[in-house]
C-alpha positions, 0 to 999 in steps of 0.5 A: 814572371817567366824570369823568375827563376833566373833571378834566384840563381846565384852561379852567375856562370849558370845565368843566360850570358845576356844578364851579363850585361849592364845595360841588358840588366838595368833594362829588365830591372827598370820594369819592375814598377812598371810591371806592378802597375803598368798604367799608373803614372803614381805609384801606391805606397803598396806598389812602392814598398814591394818594389823596394823590397823586389830590388833589395831581394835582386841585390843580394841574388848574385854579385852582377845583381848588386849594383844595378838593383841598388841604384834603383832601390836607392834611386826615390828617396821621401827623406833621408831616414833611410840613410840614417838607417845606415848609421849602426847607432840609429839603425834600431831608433830609424826602424822603430815602429811607432812614428811619434817616438822616432821623431822625439828620440831623433830630436835629443840624439847626438850629431853623427861623428866621422865614422858615423858619417860615412856610414850615412854617405855610403848609399847618397850617390845612388840617390837621384830622387829626394823628397824632403818632409821632415826636418827634426834630424837636421842638427844630426849633419852638423858634422859634415864639413860645410863643402860637402855635397852629401848626393853627388847625383842627385837630379831633383831635390823637393821640399816644404821645409826650410832647410836654413843652414843645410841647404848647400848639402843637397845642392849636386852639380847635377840637380835638374829640378829644385822646388822650396818653400820660400825665398831662401837667403842662401838662394843664389848657391842654387844656381851657382852650385847647379849649372844644370838646373831646368826648374826651380819652383818656390810656391809661396809669397815674399816673407820680406818684399824688398830683402827676398826680391833682391835674392830672387831676382839675382837668383834668377839672373843666374839661372842659364838653363832654366825650363819651367819657373814658379816663383813670387812676382817678378820686376820688370828687369827680372821679365827682361831677362827672362825674355832672352832666356830660349829654354824657357817654357814654362812660368808660375807666378805665385801672389801679386804682393807687389807691383810692376810699377812703370815700364821702363826696359825693353823686353824681347818676345817670349819665343818659346813660352807655351804655358803661363799660370798665375796664383793671385789675389788680384788680377791687376798683376795678370793683366799688366803682365799679359798687355804688355808683353808679347808670347807668340807661341803661348798655349795655355794660360791658367789662372787662379784668383781670388777676387775677379770683379766684372770690372777686371773681366774685360781688361782680361780678356782684352790682354788674353785676345792677344794671344790668338795661339791659345788652346787651353784656358782657365780661370777660375775665382772664389769671388765676383760681384753681388749684383746681376742686374748690371750684368744681364745686358752686357756684350762683354760677357767672359763667354763672348770674349772668348768667341776669338779663340778658334783653335781652342782645345780646352776652355774652364770657367770657375767664377761668379757669372761666368755664365751670365746670358748663356742660352742655346743661341750663345752656346751655338755660336760659341761652339761653332767658334770652337770647333776643336774643343774637346773639353767644356766646363762653365762652374757658375755658383749664381747661374740660371741654368737656360741652355735646353736639351735641343740647345745643347744637341743643335750645337753639339753638332758643331763640335765631335771631339767634344769629351767632356762638358760640364755647363749648367743645363735646363732639364726640367723644361724638355723640349725633345722627345725622348722616344724620338730618333736623334743623333748620336754624340759618340765622342762625348765620354764626361758628362756633369749635370750636378750643377743642372736643373733636373725634374724627371730622371727617367726622361733625362737618363733616356735622353743621355742613354739614346743621345749620348752613348759613351756616357756612363755617369752625370757627375765628374771623376772623384765626386762623390756618388750622390746617394738621394735625390733627382740625380742619384735617380737619373743615374740608377735609371741610366745604368738600368737601361745600359745593363738592359741594353747589354743583357740585350745583346748578349740574347741576340747573340 
């Protein structure tokens, strides 16, 4: 980099005066991670390690660099081991090679002394984000006074460990985001100590429904600035409190092992909630919530339910139909009805009941018989109802593909913005001429044919190449590339056609 030579200078007086302005220096240092990979939303371990080594080197360069570089070096921690490494007695244990031996040593080490606590906490005020992955060192902190807040500037705390007696040590008055594995007995201390809390996440079921429920509900009603809440199922009183919380935007319900019971409260509309997510065993709790509550700004609905029988489909979609603002719907289930004969003549199919959502951008179904009665006519009707659709996914393990290429391309005329498509396609009975001049749908980039019926691999590949020029592969991202079978042959032919086209353009130029 052009500034490398400046970083190697040891005399501040030789540096450009702009680098003596702390705000400018911090802005320069913030680009270290971006320079490593400017397009990565999540950096790899190697990139994080390299960034930390860079910050450590910058901190050793000169005095003006020390504070901002150290702030960034310690800003994000996975565990408190690096802080324990600042304790002279523990340094060789923390940085010894071999993770298992280090953990074994922690279990038999004496707690920190008063002097060692000072060493341990030396850089703690710099920590802004902390993820706790292990708990075998908590006993080392037993000497800390109960009123101690180890990380006074901590903004985010995430752990999958039960912090038991040590939760209070991590509760910063600046804490914005808190993720815990279970409902902690002292959960009420979180909103009491962290008045700025905006994100509370407890993605688990109640261990003791009555006791944990009371603690959770009392704790939530102490939160004044929640923006995102993920927790076990709520009672009507807590729903009522949240309906009057204007800051709330996202709500996730995990598990449904308690009943809402009869409604005896008057709930205001959830004016600003834009996203709902339900992770449950059955659909009953979700249906009740969607039937009785108003979400006038709801944009995104997601549901992962273990069992979704056909009897729940119609009331679920009837409840959803009250929320015409929905533009993103995802419903997933592993189990459903086993018998098909009673469903074939039904007009209340999931796809048909979704036609009322005219603002849809994303529709993802992944449950048995979600594609029931899907044919060329229904697909055309659906696509005509969803002119803004960008992602369409119907994953049905029991589907018999009946949508043809002709029906698909007719429907695609209605959705010029569609970029991802995953539906069962009958590509055995090819009812269009692969060599005829066809229209181009240039926005479609992701096409999944792994659940489709295929036979003539070359003809299918030629159709995709001719009509869908932006499609590079017929299996989704993250899916293991097929090594044999018709899917593999289609992919091979598609790559061959594209390579020939590129070569032809080079020859012409």
